[in-house]
C-alpha positions in Angstrom: 0.1 0.5 -0.3 1.6 3.2 -1.2 1.9 5.9 1.4 -1.0 8.5 0.0 -3.5 5.1 0.3 -2.4 4.4 4.0 -2.9 8.0 4.6 -6.6 8.1 3.4 -7.3 4.6 5.0 -6.2 6.1 8.1 -7.8 8.7 8.3 -11.1 6.8 6.5 -11.0 5.1 9.9 -11.1 8.2 11.9 -13.9 9.3 10.3 -15.8 7.0 10.2 -15.3 6.0 14.1 -16.1 10.5 14.7 -18.9 10.6 12.5 -20.9 7.5 13.9 -20.2 8.8 17.6 -21.5 12.6 16.0 -24.6 10.6 14.5 -25.3 8.9 17.8 -25.7 12.8 20.0 -27.5 13.9 17.1 -30.1 11.2 17.1 -30.0 11.3 20.8 -30.6 14.4 20.5 -33.6 14.6 18.2 -35.8 12.1 20.4 -36.6 15.0 22.9 -37.8 18.7 22.0 -35.7 20.5 19.3 -35.4 24.1 19.7 -33.9 26.8 17.7 -30.6 28.5 19.0 -29.5 30.8 16.2 -30.0 31.9 13.3 -27.4 33.0 10.1 -27.3 34.3 7.3 -31.3 34.6 7.3 -34.1 34.2 10.3 -35.1 30.9 8.2 -31.5 29.4 8.3 -31.3 27.9 11.8 -28.6 26.1 14.3 -29.7 24.2 16.8 -28.2 23.0 20.5 -27.5 19.9 18.6 -25.6 21.0 15.8 -23.2 22.5 18.5 -23.1 19.2 20.6 -22.3 17.5 17.5 -19.6 19.7 16.1 -17.6 20.3 19.4 -17.5 16.2 19.4 -16.6 16.1 16.0 -13.5 18.6 17.0 -12.4 17.5 20.4 -12.3 13.8 19.0 -10.4 14.2 16.0 -7.7 17.1 17.4 -7.4 14.9 20.3 -6.6 12.4 17.7 -4.4 14.6 15.4 -3.5 17.8 17.4 -1.5 19.5 14.2 -4.3 18.8 11.7 -6.8 21.7 10.5 -10.0 21.9 10.9 -13.1 23.7 9.1 -16.6 23.5 10.8 -19.8 24.7 9.9 -20.7 26.5 13.4 -17.5 27.1 14.6 -13.6 29.3 14.3 -11.3 27.7 12.0 -8.6 25.9 12.8 -4.8 26.3 11.7 -2.7 23.0 11.0 0.4 22.5 10.1 0.6 18.7 9.0 -0.9 19.5 5.7 -4.4 18.0 6.5 -7.7 19.5 7.0 -10.9 18.6 8.6 -14.3 19.4 7.2 -17.6 18.9 9.1 -21.0 19.6 8.8 -22.4 18.8 12.4 -25.7 18.3 10.8 -26.7 19.0 7.7 -29.8 19.4 6.9 -30.9 21.3 10.5 -34.5 22.9 9.6 -35.2 18.8 8.5 -33.9 17.9 12.0 -35.6 20.5 13.6 -38.8 19.4 12.0 -38.2 16.1 12.8 -38.0 14.8 9.6 -35.7 11.7 8.8 -33.7 13.6 6.0 -30.3 14.9 8.1 -26.8 13.6 8.0 -23.1 13.9 9.7 -20.7 14.6 7.6 -16.9 14.5 7.8 -14.2 14.5 5.2 -10.2 15.0 5.5 -8.3 16.8 2.9 -4.3 16.5 2.4 -2.7 19.5 0.5 -5.8 20.8 -0.6 -7.7 17.5 -2.0 -10.3 15.2 -0.3 -9.1 11.6 0.2 -11.6 10.7 2.8 -15.1 11.2 3.7 -17.8 9.9 5.5 -21.6 10.4 5.6 -23.8 9.3 8.5 -27.7 9.6 7.5 -28.5 9.7 11.1 -31.7 8.2 11.1 -31.3 5.6 8.7 -28.2 4.8 10.4 -26.6 4.1 6.7 -22.6 5.3 6.5 -21.6 6.2 2.9 -17.7 6.6 2.9 -14.9 6.8 0.4 -11.2 7.1 -0.4 -9.7 9.0 -3.2 -7.8 5.9 -4.2 -10.6 3.3 -3.1 -14.9 2.9 -4.0 -17.5 4.5 -2.6 -19.9 2.0 -0.3 -22.7 2.1 1.6 -22.4 0.2 4.8 -19.3 -1.3 3.6 -21.0 -2.0 0.0 -19.5 -0.9 -2.9 -21.9 2.0 -4.8 -22.3 2.6 -8.4 -24.2 5.2 -10.2 -27.5 4.6 -12.4 -26.9 3.7 -15.6 -27.6 5.6 -18.6 -31.2 7.4 -19.3 -32.5 10.2 -21.5 -33.1 13.6 -20.3 -36.8 12.9 -19.5 -36.4 9.9 -17.8 -33.9 11.4 -15.2 -34.9 12.1 -11.9 -32.8 15.2 -10.2 -32.4 16.6 -6.9 -32.3 20.0 -6.1 -32.6 22.3 -2.9 -32.7 25.9 -2.5 -31.0 29.2 -0.3 -32.4 30.6 2.7 -32.2 33.9 1.4 -35.0 34.5 -0.2 -33.7 36.6 -3.0 -31.7 33.6 -4.2 -34.3 31.0 -4.1 -36.3 33.2 -6.4 -33.9 32.8 -9.3 -33.8 29.2 -8.3 -37.2 28.5 -8.2 -37.5 30.1 -11.6 -34.4 27.6 -12.7 -36.3 24.9 -11.4 -39.5 25.3 -13.2 -38.0 25.5 -16.7 -36.1 22.4 -15.6 -38.8 20.6 -14.4 -40.9 19.5 -17.9 -37.2 18.6 -19.3 -36.5 15.8 -16.8 -38.7 13.0 -15.3 -39.3 15.2 -11.9 -37.7 17.2 -9.1 -37.0 15.8 -5.6 -36.0 18.3 -2.8 -34.8 16.6 0.3 -33.1 19.4 2.3 -29.6 17.8 2.5 -27.0 18.0 0.2 -25.0 15.3 1.3 -27.6 13.1 1.6 -28.9 13.9 -2.2 -24.7 13.1 -3.7 -25.0 9.8 -1.7 -28.3 9.1 -3.6 -26.7 10.0 -6.5 -23.4 7.7 -5.7 -25.5 4.5 -5.0 -28.2 4.8 -8.1 -31.2 6.3 -6.5 -30.8 10.2 -8.0 -30.1 10.8 -11.9 -28.9 14.2 -10.7 -28.2 17.2 -8.3 -28.1 20.7 -8.9 -27.6 23.6 -6.2 -26.8 27.1 -5.9 -25.6 28.0 -2.6 -24.0 25.1 -0.7 -21.0 25.1 1.7 -17.6 23.5 0.6 -18.6 21.4 4.4 -22.2 20.1 2.6 -20.4 18.5 -0.1 -16.6 18.0 0.8 -17.2 13.9 1.7 -20.5 13.3 -0.4 -18.6 15.0 -3.0 -16.0 12.4 -3.2 -18.5 9.4 -2.3 -20.2 10.3 -6.1 -17.3 10.5 -7.7 -15.6 7.3 -6.9 -19.0 5.7 -7.4 -19.0 7.3 -11.2 -20.3 10.7 -10.8 -19.0 13.9 -12.1 -19.2 17.0 -9.9 -18.4 20.4 -11.3 -18.6 23.8 -9.6 -20.3 27.0 -11.9 -21.0 30.4 -11.2 -24.5 30.7 -9.8 -27.7 33.2 -11.2 -28.0 34.1 -8.1 -24.2 35.1 -7.8 -23.6 32.0 -5.2 -21.3 28.9 -5.9 -23.3 26.4 -8.1 -22.9 22.8 -7.8 -23.6 19.9 -10.5 -23.6 16.3 -9.8 -24.3 13.3 -12.0 -23.0 10.2 -13.6 -20.1 10.6 -15.9 -22.1 8.8 -18.7 -24.6 12.3 -19.8 -23.1 14.0 -17.4 -22.7 16.9 -20.6 -26.7 16.5 -21.2 -27.7 17.3 -17.6 -25.2 20.4 -17.4 -26.7 21.7 -20.9 -30.5 21.3 -19.5 -29.2 23.1 -16.1 -27.2 26.2 -18.1 -30.5 26.2 -20.7 -32.7 26.5 -17.3 -31.2 29.3 -15.9 -29.0 27.9 -13.2 -25.8 29.4 -14.3 -24.8 32.5 -13.9 -22.6 32.6 -16.9 
């Protein structure tokens, strides 16, 4: 095993342990009354006490095991490191779903080496499913290899999307979705970028497009999708934020053209 492979395997092992521990915490917190602790980009972009507790757990476990690593999390301050490894965590991806008791939420944890994501884990909290990948290995769900869905005409593709918490941006997104809808089989909106990307990897979705997602939303799941045979690209969005488009490598050009024609991009 090469040094790089050994590193990614060790990072994945740590990520699996920590993400599953954080998911257990979130699951326990979700069994009681969930309340909003704060808001972020708008009055509908919420943070719960469980978000903060999950990230505190992840930070503590990672930095105890690897004190020289850097850390980027959604809810706390960035931590600089000297090892060349940076951890990227979303303590609850799908916080609004969690707040309402809906099952579509996940813990996401990825590790970068010199700016490249080499290990990623997404734990679907309610279902208990564990998606994982390394940059030099297969994408898996609960240890079993994943692969994207086979080729299909654009009109027979199921595409997921999401919406910004900034009202002006979501108005642009809504109009673009309305134009894309007649071109595909249907549109889904789960409320979790990480789970949507993992479902592209698993063949449960044919594509995903969303503007305004952050690195912690897609770092781990994007790696899972790519290792399962998907392609993921970043483009300037029509609302002024980063646009993520993901789908099986076969037929990706047709999906991307449809996304552009619908007005998702700012190009």
